[in-house]
C-alpha positions in Angstrom: -23.8 -18.9 -34.5 -26.0 -16.2 -33.2 -25.9 -14.5 -30.0 -26.2 -11.3 -28.0 -22.7 -9.7 -26.9 -24.3 -7.7 -24.0 -26.2 -11.4 -23.1 -23.3 -13.9 -23.4 -21.0 -10.5 -21.1 -23.5 -10.5 -18.4 -23.4 -14.5 -17.9 -19.7 -14.5 -18.0 -19.9 -11.9 -15.1 -22.6 -13.8 -13.3 -19.9 -16.5 -13.2 -20.7 -19.2 -16.2 -17.6 -20.8 -17.4 -16.0 -19.9 -21.0 -16.3 -23.7 -21.7 -20.1 -23.8 -21.1 -20.6 -20.8 -23.2 -18.8 -22.1 -25.9 -20.7 -25.8 -26.2 -23.7 -23.7 -25.5 -23.0 -21.5 -28.7 -21.3 -23.8 -30.7 -18.2 -21.5 -30.5 -14.7 -23.5 -30.3 -11.7 -21.6 -27.7 -10.0 -19.8 -30.8 -13.4 -18.1 -32.1 -14.0 -17.2 -28.1 -10.7 -15.4 -28.0 -11.3 -13.6 -31.2 -14.4 -12.4 -30.0 -13.4 -11.2 -26.5 -10.4 -9.6 -28.0 -12.7 -7.7 -30.8 -15.5 -6.7 -27.6 -12.5 -5.3 -25.5 -10.9 -3.4 -27.8 -14.3 -1.6 -29.3 -14.8 -0.8 -25.6 -11.6 1.4 -25.8 -12.3 4.9 -24.7 -13.0 7.1 -27.7 -9.8 9.1 -28.3 -11.3 11.7 -30.8 -8.9 14.8 -31.8 -11.6 17.4 -29.9 -14.3 17.0 -27.0 -16.4 19.6 -25.8 -16.0 19.9 -22.0 -16.6 22.3 -18.8 -13.3 24.5 -19.4 -12.8 28.0 -20.3 -10.0 27.6 -22.7 -8.7 24.8 -24.7 -6.6 22.2 -23.0 -4.3 19.5 -24.5 -4.1 15.8 -23.4 -0.7 14.4 -24.9 -0.2 11.2 -24.5 2.9 9.6 -24.5 4.5 6.3 -26.1 3.3 4.4 -22.8 -0.1 5.9 -22.6 0.9 8.5 -19.9 -1.3 11.7 -20.2 0.4 15.1 -19.8 -2.4 17.7 -19.1 -1.9 21.0 -20.5 -3.9 23.8 -19.9 -4.2 27.8 -19.6 -5.5 27.8 -15.8 -5.5 25.6 -13.0 -9.7 24.8 -13.0 -9.0 23.7 -16.7 -6.4 21.6 -16.1 -8.1 19.6 -13.1 -10.7 19.4 -15.6 -8.4 17.7 -18.4 -7.5 15.7 -15.1 -10.2 14.5 -14.3 -11.5 13.7 -17.9 -7.8 12.0 -18.8 -7.9 9.5 -15.7 -11.5 8.6 -16.3 -10.4 7.5 -19.7 -7.9 5.3 -18.3 -9.8 3.8 -15.3 -12.9 4.7 -15.2 -14.3 1.2 -13.8 -11.4 1.2 -11.2 -12.6 4.4 -10.1 -16.3 3.2 -10.0 -15.1 0.5 -8.3 -13.2 2.4 -5.5 -16.3 4.5 -4.9 -18.6 2.0 -4.4 -16.0 0.1 -2.1 -15.3 3.1 -0.1 -19.2 4.0 0.0 -20.1 0.7 1.5 -21.9 0.0 -2.4 -19.6 -2.9 -3.5 -22.0 -5.4 -3.1 -24.8 -3.9 -5.0 -23.3 -4.8 -8.2 -20.4 -8.1 -7.5 -22.9 -10.1 -4.4 -22.3 -11.4 -1.3 -18.4 -11.6 -1.9 -18.6 -7.8 -1.1 -20.2 -7.6 2.1 -17.6 -7.8 4.3 -16.4 -4.9 2.6 -19.5 -3.2 2.5 -19.2 -3.7 6.1 -16.2 -2.2 6.8 -17.0 0.6 5.0 -20.3 1.0 6.9 -18.8 0.5 10.4 -16.1 3.1 10.3 -18.1 5.7 8.0 -15.9 6.8 5.0 -18.5 7.9 3.1 -20.1 10.0 6.1 -16.2 11.5 7.0 -15.7 12.5 3.2 -19.6 14.4 3.3 -18.0 15.9 6.6 -14.9 16.8 5.7 -16.5 18.1 1.8 -17.9 21.0 4.1 -14.6 21.6 5.8 -12.3 22.1 2.7 -10.5 24.9 2.1 -12.1 27.2 -1.1 -8.9 26.5 -3.2 -9.7 22.8 -2.4 -13.2 22.7 -3.2 -12.3 24.3 -6.8 -9.9 22.4 -8.0 -11.5 18.9 -6.5 -14.9 20.6 -8.3 -12.7 20.9 -12.0 -11.5 17.4 -11.6 -15.0 16.2 -10.8 -16.1 18.1 -14.3 -13.6 16.2 -16.0 -14.7 12.9 -14.8 -18.1 13.5 -15.8 -17.2 15.1 -19.1 -16.1 11.3 -20.5 -18.8 9.6 -18.9 -20.8 11.9 -21.0 -18.6 11.3 -23.9 -18.3 7.8 -23.7 -22.2 7.1 -23.8 -22.9 3.3 -23.6 -19.4 2.8 -24.6 -18.7 1.8 -21.3 -15.1 0.0 -20.5 -16.5 -4.0 -20.6 -16.1 -4.7 -16.7 -19.8 -2.7 -16.4 -21.0 -4.8 -19.5 -19.9 -8.2 -17.0 -21.7 -6.8 -14.2 -24.5 -5.3 -15.9 -24.9 -1.5 -14.5 -23.9 2.2 -15.4 -21.7 4.7 -13.6 -23.8 7.2 -12.1 -22.1 10.5 -12.0 -19.2 11.4 -10.4 -19.2 14.0 -7.1 -16.8 15.6 -5.3 -17.3 13.3 -2.2 -16.7 10.1 -4.3 -13.3 11.2 -4.1 -12.9 12.1 -0.5 -14.5 8.8 0.2 -11.5 7.2 -1.9 -9.1 9.3 -0.1 -10.5 7.9 3.5 -10.5 4.3 2.5 -6.9 4.6 1.7 -5.9 6.4 5.0 -7.4 3.5 6.5 -6.0 0.9 4.7 -2.4 2.6 5.5 -3.7 3.4 9.3 -6.2 1.0 10.5 -4.6 -2.7 10.8 -6.4 -4.1 13.3 -4.2 -7.1 13.2 -1.0 -4.7 14.7 -3.2 -4.3 18.0 -5.7 -7.5 17.9 -2.6 -10.4 17.6 -0.6 -8.3 21.0 -3.9 -8.9 22.9 -4.5 -12.1 21.9 -0.5 -12.8 22.9 -0.9 -10.9 26.5 -4.4 -13.1 27.2 -2.4 -16.0 26.7 1.1 -15.4 27.9 0.4 -12.4 30.4 2.9 -9.3 30.7 6.2 -11.2 30.9 9.0 -11.6 29.6 7.4 -14.3 26.7 4.7 -11.5 25.9 7.5 -8.9 25.4 10.1 -10.6 23.7 7.2 -12.0 21.1 6.4 -8.2 20.6 10.0 -7.6 19.4 10.5 -7.4 16.0 13.6 -9.0 14.3 15.8 -5.6 13.7 15.5 -2.4 15.5 18.5 -0.5 15.9 18.3 1.1 12.4 16.3 4.6 13.2 15.4 7.4 10.6 16.8 10.3 12.6 20.6 9.6 14.3 20.7 11.3 17.9 21.5 15.2 17.7 19.1 15.2 15.0 16.3 16.2 17.6 15.7 18.2 20.1 17.2 16.5 23.2 13.7 17.9 25.4 10.1 19.1 24.9 7.2 20.5 26.8 5.0 17.6 29.1 6.4 14.5 30.1 8.1 12.1 27.8 7.6 8.5 27.7 9.9 6.0 25.7 9.2 5.4 22.2 9.3 1.9 22.2 10.3 -1.1 20.2 9.8 -2.4 16.6 6.7 -4.5 17.2 7.0 -8.0 14.8 4.7 -7.0 12.0 2.5 -9.0 9.9 2.6 -6.2 7.1 6.8 -6.6 6.4 6.1 -6.6 2.6 3.4 -3.6 2.8 5.6 -1.1 3.3 7.7 1.6 1.1 12.1 2.6 0.5 13.2 6.1 -0.1 16.2 8.2 0.2 17.4 11.4 -0.8 21.2 12.2 -1.7 23.3 15.7 -1.4 25.4 17.0 -3.9 28.6 16.1 -1.9 27.6 12.3 -2.3 26.5 12.2 -6.0 28.4 12.0 -8.7 27.3 15.1 -10.5 27.5 16.9 -7.7 23.5 17.8 -7.5 21.3 15.9 -5.7 19.0 12.5 -6.5 16.4 10.7 -5.3 14.3 7.7 -5.1 11.3 6.6 -4.0 9.1 3.1 -4.1 5.8 2.7 -2.4 4.8 -0.7 -2.0 1.5 -1.7 -1.9 -0.5 -4.9 -3.3 0.0 -5.4 -7.1 -3.1 -6.4 -9.2 -4.1 -6.1 -13.0 -4.5 -2.3 -12.9 -2.7 0.0 -10.3 -3.9 1.8 -8.1 -1.2 4.3 -9.0 -1.9 6.9 -11.5 0.9 8.6 -13.5 0.3 12.1 -15.0 1.8 15.5 -16.1 -0.1 18.7 -14.8 0.9 21.7 -16.8 -0.6 25.5 -16.4 -1.3 27.7 -14.2 0.2 27.7 -10.9 1.0 23.8 -11.8 4.0 22.2 -13.5 4.3 18.7 -11.5 5.1 15.2 -12.9 4.5 12.2 -11.0 1.8 10.0 -9.4 -1.3 9.4 -7.2 -4.1 7.1 -5.8 -6.4 7.1 -8.4 -9.3 9.3 -7.2 -7.1 11.4 -5.7 -6.6 15.0 -7.8 -3.0 16.0 -6.4 0.6 13.9 -6.8 1.6 12.1 -3.9 5.0 11.3 -5.4 7.1 13.8 -7.9 8.7 16.4 -9.1 8.1 19.9 -10.0 10.3 22.6 -11.7 12.0 22.9 -8.3 11.2 20.5 -5.7 11.0 16.5 -6.0 9.3 14.7 -2.8 9.0 10.7 -2.2 7.0 9.1 0.9 6.6 6.2 2.7 4.5 4.9 5.5 5.9 6.1 8.6 3.7 3.6 11.4 2.7 5.7 14.1 -0.5 4.3 15.6 -3.6 7.3 15.1 -5.3 4.4 16.2 -6.8 2.6 19.0 -9.0 -0.4 19.9 -10.8 -0.2 23.5 -12.4 -3.0 25.2 -15.7 -1.3 26.4 -17.9 -2.9 29.5 -21.0 -3.6 29.8 -23.5 -4.8 32.6 -27.2 -6.9 32.4 -28.4 -4.0 34.5 -27.7 -1.3 32.3 -28.5 -2.5 28.7 -27.4 -0.3 25.5 -24.6 1.4 27.7 -20.8 1.3 28.3 -18.7 2.4 31.4 -17.0 5.0 31.4 -15.2 7.0 34.4 -17.6 5.1 36.8 -20.8 6.0 35.0 -22.7 4.4 32.2 -23.1 6.2 29.1 -25.7 5.5 26.8 -25.1 3.6 23.6 -26.0 5.5 20.1 -27.1 3.3 17.4 -27.1 3.3 13.6 -28.5 1.4 11.1 -26.6 0.7 7.9 -28.7 -1.3 4.8 -26.4 -3.3 2.5 -28.0 -4.1 -1.2 -27.0 -7.4 -2.4 -26.7 -8.0 -5.4 -29.1 -11.8 -6.4 -29.3 -11.6 -2.5 -31.7 -9.9 0.2 -30.4 -6.9 1.8 -28.8 -6.6 5.0 -29.8 -4.4 7.8 -26.8 -3.8 10.3 -27.2 -2.1 13.5 -23.5 -0.2 14.6 -23.3 0.6 18.0 -21.1 3.1 19.4 -19.3 4.3 22.3 -17.7 7.4 23.1 -14.8 6.2 21.6 -16.2 5.7 18.3 -18.0 2.5 16.5 -17.9 -1.1 17.9 -15.7 -2.9 15.4 -16.2 -6.5 17.1 -17.9 -8.1 13.4 -14.9 -6.5 11.5 -12.0 -7.6 13.4 -9.8 -10.4 11.9 -11.6 -13.5 12.7 -9.7 -14.8 15.5 -10.4 -12.0 17.3 -14.2 -11.5 16.8 -15.0 -13.2 20.4 -12.9 -10.4 22.8 -16.2 -8.5 23.7 -17.0 -5.7 22.8 -14.1 -3.7 21.2 -14.4 0.1 19.9 -12.3 1.8 17.4 -11.2 5.6 17.8 -9.2 6.6 14.4 -7.7 10.0 14.4 -8.9 10.0 10.6 -12.9 10.5 11.6 -11.7 13.9 13.3 -9.5 15.7 10.6 -7.3 14.8 7.5 -5.9 17.8 5.3 -4.4 15.2 2.7 -5.4 16.5 -0.5 -4.9 20.2 0.5 -1.7 19.6 1.8 -0.2 17.6 -1.5 -1.8 19.9 -4.1 0.1 22.7 -2.0 3.2 20.9 -2.1 2.5 20.1 -5.1 2.9 23.9 -5.8 6.0 24.2 -3.8 9.3 25.6 -4.6 11.5 24.5 -2.4 12.1 21.6 0.3 11.0 24.0 3.3 8.3 25.3 1.1 7.2 21.3 0.9 7.6 20.9 4.2 5.5 23.9 5.0 2.8 23.0 2.8 2.2 19.8 4.7 1.1 21.4 7.3 -2.7 20.8 7.5 -1.9 16.8 6.7 -3.2 14.6 9.6 -3.6 11.2 8.2 -1.8 9.5 7.6 1.7 9.8 8.9 4.3 9.4 6.2 7.8 10.0 6.0 8.6 12.7 3.2 11.7 13.1 2.0 12.9 15.6 -0.4 15.2 17.4 -2.3 15.2 21.0 -5.1 17.3 22.9 -7.5 19.5 25.0 -4.6 21.0 21.5 -3.3 18.8 21.3 -0.2 17.8 17.8 1.3 15.0 17.1 3.7 13.1 14.9 5.9 9.6 15.5 7.2 7.3 13.7 9.4 3.8 14.5 8.1 0.5 13.6 9.9 -0.3 13.6 13.8 0.4 11.6 16.0 -2.3 11.3 19.1 -0.5 11.3 22.7 -1.5 8.8 25.2 -1.1 8.8 29.0 -0.3 5.4 29.1 1.6 2.7 26.2 -0.3 0.0 25.2 0.0 -2.8 22.7 -3.4 -4.3 23.0 -6.7 -3.1 23.9 -7.0 -0.2 25.9 -10.0 -0.4 28.6 -12.6 2.0 27.4 -13.6 2.7 30.9 -10.7 4.8 32.3 -10.0 8.5 31.3 -6.1 7.8 31.6 -6.2 6.0 28.3 -8.2 8.6 26.9 -6.1 10.5 23.9 -4.7 14.0 24.9 -3.9 15.9 22.4 -1.6 15.8 19.1 2.1 16.3 18.4 1.9 19.9 17.2 3.1 20.1 13.7 6.5 22.0 14.9 7.8 19.6 17.2 6.6 16.3 14.2 10.4 14.7 13.5 12.3 16.7 10.7 15.6 16.7 9.7 17.3 19.3 7.1 21.1 19.3 4.9 22.3 16.4 7.2 26.2 16.7 7.2 26.6 13.3 6.2 24.8 14.0 3.4 21.9 11.4 2.4 18.6 10.6 4.8 16.7 7.1 3.9 13.5 5.7 5.7 12.3 2.6 4.8 9.1 2.3 7.6 12.2 1.5 10.5 11.8 3.5 13.6 11.7 7.5 12.9 13.9 8.2 15.8 15.4 6.2 19.3 13.9 5.9 22.4 15.3 9.7 23.6 12.7 11.6 21.0 11.3 14.2 23.2 7.7 13.0 22.2 5.9 9.7 22.5 5.9 8.4 18.9 4.0 5.1 19.6 5.2 3.5 16.6 4.4 0.2 15.5 7.3 0.2 12.4 8.7 -2.6 10.5 12.0 -4.1 11.3 15.3 -2.0 10.3 16.5 -4.7 7.5 15.2 -2.3 4.2 16.6 0.5 6.2 19.8 -0.6 7.0 20.8 -2.0 3.5 19.9 0.8 2.0 22.4 2.9 4.1 25.1 -0.2 3.9 24.6 0.6 0.0 24.8 4.7 0.3 27.8 4.1 2.2 29.6 1.9 0.1 30.1 4.6 -2.4 31.8 8.1 -2.3 29.6 9.4 -4.7 26.4 7.7 -6.4 25.0 8.0 -10.1 21.4 7.8 -11.0 22.7 4.3 -12.3 23.3 3.4 -8.9 20.1 4.5 -7.4 17.9 2.2 -10.4 20.4 -0.2 -9.1 19.6 0.0 -5.3 16.0 -0.1 -6.0 16.0 -3.3 -7.4 18.5 -4.8 -5.1 18.0 -8.6 -4.0 19.9 -9.0 -0.7 18.4 -10.6 2.1 19.4 -9.4 5.0 17.1 -11.4 7.2 18.7 -14.1 5.3 22.2 -12.8 6.0 21.0 -13.1 10.0 19.2 -16.6 9.9 21.1 -18.6 7.8 24.0 -19.0 9.8 22.2 -20.4 12.9 19.8 -22.9 11.1 22.3 -24.1 8.8 24.5 -24.7 12.2 21.5 -27.0 14.2 20.7 -28.7 10.7 24.5 -29.9 10.4 24.4 -31.3 13.6 21.5 -33.1 12.8 22.2 -33.5 9.6 20.4 -36.4 7.9 21.3 -38.2 4.1 17.9 -36.4 3.3 19.3 -32.7 4.3 22.9 -32.9 2.8 21.9 -31.2 -0.6 19.8 -28.5 1.1 22.8 -27.9 3.7 25.1 -27.3 1.1 22.7 -25.0 -1.4 22.0 -22.6 1.8 25.7 -23.0 3.0 27.0 -21.5 0.0 24.2 -18.8 -0.8 25.1 -15.3 -1.0 21.4 -14.6 0.4 20.4 -12.3 -2.2 16.9 -13.8 -3.8 17.7 -13.6 -7.5 15.3 -15.8 -10.0 17.8 -18.6 -10.3 18.9 -20.1 -6.9 17.7 -22.5 -5.3 18.4 -21.1 -1.5 15.8 -18.7 -1.8 13.1 -21.3 -2.2 14.2 -23.0 0.8 15.2 -20.7 3.5 11.5 -18.4 3.0 9.7 -21.5 2.7 11.5 -22.3 5.7 10.8 -19.5 7.1 6.9 -19.5 6.7 6.9 -22.9 8.3 9.0 -21.8 11.6 7.0 -18.4 12.0 4.0 -21.4 11.9 6.0 -23.6 14.6 6.7 -20.9 16.8 3.4 -19.9 17.1 1.9 -23.4 17.9 4.2 -23.9 20.6 2.2 -20.9 22.7 -1.3 -20.8 21.0 -3.7 -23.3 19.2 -5.7 -23.4 16.3 -7.0 -20.2 14.4 -5.2 -18.1 16.7 -2.1 -19.9 15.9 -2.6 -19.1 12.5 -3.2 -15.5 13.5 -0.6 -14.5 15.0 2.0 -16.5 13.1 1.8 -13.3 10.5 3.7 -11.4 13.4 6.6 -13.8 14.5 9.2 -13.1 12.5 11.0 -11.6 15.0 11.2 -14.3 17.7 11.3 -16.6 15.4 14.2 -15.5 13.9 15.7 -15.3 17.5 14.8 -18.4 18.2 17.3 -20.0 15.4 20.2 -18.5 17.4 18.7 -19.1 21.0 16.1 -19.6 23.4 16.4 -17.5 26.2 12.9 -16.8 27.3 12.1 -20.3 27.3 9.8 -20.1 24.9 9.6 -23.8 23.4 8.4 -25.8 26.6 6.1 -28.6 24.3 10.0 -30.1 22.7 13.3 -29.3 22.0 13.9 -25.8 20.6 16.4 -27.8 17.4 14.2 -30.9 17.1 11.4 -28.5 16.5 14.0 -26.5 13.5 14.6 -30.0 12.6 11.3 -31.3 11.8 9.6 -28.3 10.5 12.9 -28.0 8.2 11.8 -32.0 6.8 8.1 -30.5 6.5 9.2 -27.7 4.3 11.2 -30.4 2.1 8.4 -32.7 1.6 6.5 -29.6 1.0 8.7 -28.2 -1.6 9.2 -31.7 -3.3 5.2 -32.6 -3.4 4.6 -29.3 -5.2 8.4 -28.4 -7.4 8.9 -32.3 -8.1 11.6 -34.2 -6.3 14.6 -32.7 -7.6 15.8 -30.1 -5.4 18.1 -28.4 -8.4 14.8 -27.3 -10.1 13.5 -25.5 -6.5 14.4 -22.1 -8.2 13.2 -18.9 -7.4 12.2 -18.1 -10.8 9.7 -21.5 -10.7 8.3 -20.1 -6.5 8.2 -16.5 -6.8 5.7 -15.4 -9.2 4.2 -12.1 -9.9 0.0 -12.6 -10.5 -0.9 -9.3 -11.4 -4.6 -10.0 -10.8 -8.3 -8.0 -12.0 -10.5 -7.0 -9.0 -13.3 -9.4 -10.4 -10.8 -12.8 -11.3 -12.4 -15.0 -8.7 -15.9 -14.2 -10.9 -16.5 -17.6 -12.7 -13.3 -17.4 -16.0 -12.8 -14.0 -15.7 -9.5 -14.4 -13.9 -8.3 -15.8 -17.5 -9.6 -13.1 -19.2 -8.9 -10.5 -17.1 -5.7 -11.0 -15.4 -1.8 -10.7 -16.8 1.5 -11.3 -15.2 2.5 -14.4 -13.8 6.4 -13.6 -14.3 9.3 -14.6 -12.1 10.4 -11.8 -9.5 13.5 -11.4 -8.2 13.4 -10.6 -4.3 11.2 -10.6 -1.6 9.3 -9.5 1.5 12.4 -8.1 3.3 14.2 -6.8 0.6 15.2 -3.5 -0.8 13.4 -4.6 -4.5 10.4 -5.5 -2.6 8.2 -7.8 -3.9 6.5 -9.4 -1.4 6.2 -13.2 -0.3 2.9 -15.0 0.6 2.8 -18.5 2.3 2.3 -20.3 -1.3 5.1 -18.4 -2.7 3.3 -15.9 -4.9 4.9 -12.4 -4.9 1.7 -10.2 -3.8 2.9 -6.7 -2.8 6.0 -4.7 -3.5 7.0 -1.7 -5.2 5.3 -2.3 -8.9 6.0 1.6 -9.0 9.3 3.0 -8.8 10.9 6.7 -9.5 13.9 9.1 -9.5 14.5 12.6 -9.8 17.9 13.3 -10.8 18.7 17.2 -10.4 21.5 16.8 -13.4 19.0 17.5 -16.0 19.2 20.7 -18.4 15.2 20.5 -17.8 13.3 18.7 -14.9 13.0 15.4 -16.0 11.8 12.5 -13.7 12.3 8.8 -14.3 9.9 6.3 -13.4 8.8 2.5 -13.8 5.1 1.1 -13.1 4.8 -2.6 -13.4 1.1 -2.3 -13.7 1.1 -0.1 -16.4 -1.3 3.3 -17.3 -4.3 2.0 -19.0 -7.2 0.1 -17.0 -9.0 -1.4 -19.9 -8.2 -5.0 -21.2 -7.6 -4.7 -25.0 -5.5 -1.4 -25.1 -1.7 -1.5 -25.6 -0.8 0.2 -22.3 -3.2 -2.9 -20.2 0.7 -4.3 -19.8 3.1 -2.6 -21.4 5.7 -1.5 -18.7 6.3 -5.0 -17.1 8.7 -5.6 -19.7 10.7 -2.5 -19.0 10.1 -3.2 -15.1 11.4 -6.7 -15.1 14.8 -5.2 -17.6 15.1 -2.7 -14.9 14.6 0.1 -17.5 12.9 3.8 -16.7 10.6 6.0 -18.9 11.1 9.5 -18.2 8.4 12.7 -17.8 9.4 16.0 -19.2 8.2 19.0 -17.4 9.3 20.9 -20.4 6.0 22.0 -22.5 8.1 21.7 -25.8 9.6 18.2 -24.5 5.8 17.3 -24.1 4.8 18.1 -27.2 7.8 16.5 -28.6 7.4 13.4 -27.2 3.7 13.2 -27.8 2.1 9.8 -30.0 -1.4 11.6 -29.6 -3.7 14.5 -27.9 -6.8 15.4 -27.2 -8.3 18.5 -27.2 -10.8 19.8 -25.0 -12.6 22.8 -26.3 -15.3 25.1 -24.0 -19.0 23.9 -24.6 -21.1 26.5 -26.6 
C-alpha cells in the first residue's frame, strides 16, 4: 500500500470521499482512521522547551491541564509577542481562515463556495477600513499589535512545513501575518455584531406589503418589551436637543444570537463580595471563536477571553476589576433606497441634485475557476449592497449602506486600556475610544463597586425608520453621535444588581433616541426573577442561573395554545395536549414537551407569515414573526388572519407538526424527547467539503435550553442547537487571590488530534468550571507544560 500523504490530503480537501480513496488504495476503514489519527497528531504544534523569538527578555508560556496558556513576561512588548505565539500555536489555521474571510480572499483556497463571503468583505471593505484604522491607532496600541504580530510570525517560522492539517487539505501555506490582518478580523466581527441586514430588510418588505398601518406596527412589536436594563431614575430626565421615542423592540430573527450578563453587589451575595457572570452567545463550531488566556507581565495581569485574532481580553478579570459584555442592539447602520434616472446615468439623487456615483472594481480569485470581477458603486451614503442583501430583498432597487464602522472604531484601544483598569469607574472611562459595536458592559471591582456602561456610540437621526431610508432626503441623514458622557450608564444601584440580555436599554423617556432593535426580554426577565428569588446568592447560584432552562416564551404561549387544542381536540391530539398541559416549561433533555412546543412554534411563525406573504418573502419574514405569532395564539386584535379562521390555523399547524415529528422521530410520541431533537453539532469550517465533516466535526450531543432560555442553546428549524452560550465565566471577589472561573464547550485547541480539541465539552455539559488563577505562583504550580521564548541572537 503505497501512497503520498500529501496527495491523499489534497484529494480529501478537493472533495473525494473516504470510500473512494480507500477502495483505490486498498485500505479498510480501520487502516484509514489509524492513518488519519497519526497524521493529525504528527502535525500538532511542536512543544519545545525553548524557542527563539523577537523579545528582549525571557518569556514563558505555561499551559494548564486544558491547554490554556498563561503567558508570563517582564514587559508589555514581550508579553504580547508571547500572546501571539500562543494563539498561533493553538489556532493558526483559524487565524488564517478569518484573515481570508475578512479580506475577501477565502475563495482563493476554498473555491466557489466562499464567493459570497468574499463579495461581502469586498463590498463593505473590511480590509480597506482596517488599513485606514492602522494609520490612526495610538502609538501604544500600534506597539502592542506589532508585538502580537511578531509572535504569530515567530510561530509560523518555528513550525516550518509542519502546519496544521487544514493547510495540507487545501494545499496552501499561510503568508506572514500583518497588523492589518488582526484589524480586518476585528472589523469583520464588528460587522457580524452590527450589520444584520435582515433587521432592516424584513420591516421594509413587510411595509411594502402591508402599508404603514396597524398590521405593520403589530408585526414590528416583539414578544416582550417591558424589561429594561435601566429603570426609571437611573438616567437624567432631559438633554439638549429634541427628544424622540426610543422605539419598541422589533421581532428579531436573532433571538439566539445574544448574550447574558449580570453583576451583584455585596448586599446581594452570601459572601458580601461582588459576583459577576457573563456568557456570550454566538454560533457553535468545532473550533471556538473565543480564545482563553492569561497575560501576566509589564502593566498587565488579566485573564479572560477574546475573539480569535484580537490581542486584548474582551471579557475577563484582572487583579482589581472584572467585566462582561452583551451585544446592545442599537442601530449603527442604515440602508438607504437610492433614486436613479435614465437621463442621469451613473448618478444618485440627493437634495434635488444628481451626484455622480463612485466606482471600485474588485477581483475575487477563485480556486479552480475563473476570477470574478465585480464593480461596486458608491453613493454619498456608502456602497450599493443589493448583491449581498438577503435573497428575498435583492430586487428592491439600488440600496446603499451607511455603517458607523466605516468611520471609526476604537475597540482594540479601549479593550487594552480596560484590561489595565483598576476600578469600575476606570474601566468605563477606558472605554471612551470605543465606537463600534454597541455593547452593554457590567463590571465589579475589589472595592465592592458595581456598574453598567453602554459602550460604542449611536448615530442620531431626525426621523425614526425601521426599513429603508430615502437616500435623496437630507432629513434622513445622520446628525451626529450621542456624546460619551450621555451614553447610558449606572453605578452602585441601591437594589444591588444589574443585568442585561440584549433587551431594551431604557424606556421611551431616555433623553436621547437609542434606535434599538433589541431582542425580546424573556431572558432578562428570567434573570431578574432568579436574582430576586433569594436575599443573597452564591457563586453556585450564579452557575445554576447560567444554565437555567425555563422558557418564558412557553410560559406565555402554552396556555392559550392548549386552550385552542382542547376546544378542537381529536384522539390524535389527546396525548400531546396532556404532555403540554403537564409541562413545567423547562427545556430539559428528558422532556417531550419542549420538542412539541418548539417544533410547533417554528411552524406557527411560518403559518403567520404565509397569511400575509408568499413564497420566498414569507419564508424570509417568518424568522422575525415570533412577536406577532405569540400574540396570535391568544387573540387577533388587528385582523391578521383574513384568509381563514385563526383557531383553525393553529389546529392545522399543530396537526402538521405532529405529522412531521412522527415522520422524523417515529410514531411513539413518548419517544420525542428533547435530547433526541435538540443536539449540538460542532462543525468545522471545512465540513461541507467531501467527507471532511466526518473527520473534523465533533459534539453532536443533546443539550438543554433553547433560544429564549438563559441557558441558551439556540434553535434551528430542524431542532439543532446552532448558537448559544458555549463560553461562560464567573468572577467571584471572595477569593484570597484573584481567580476567574470559566468553561468553553468548544475547547482550547483548533488542531484535530490534540487532546484539547474537545476536552472541555464534557465539563460544559456537566456544568463544571475550570479556574484561571492570576497569581504567578499559582500559575507555575498548575502548569502542565512550559515553552520558554528566548531572545533571538
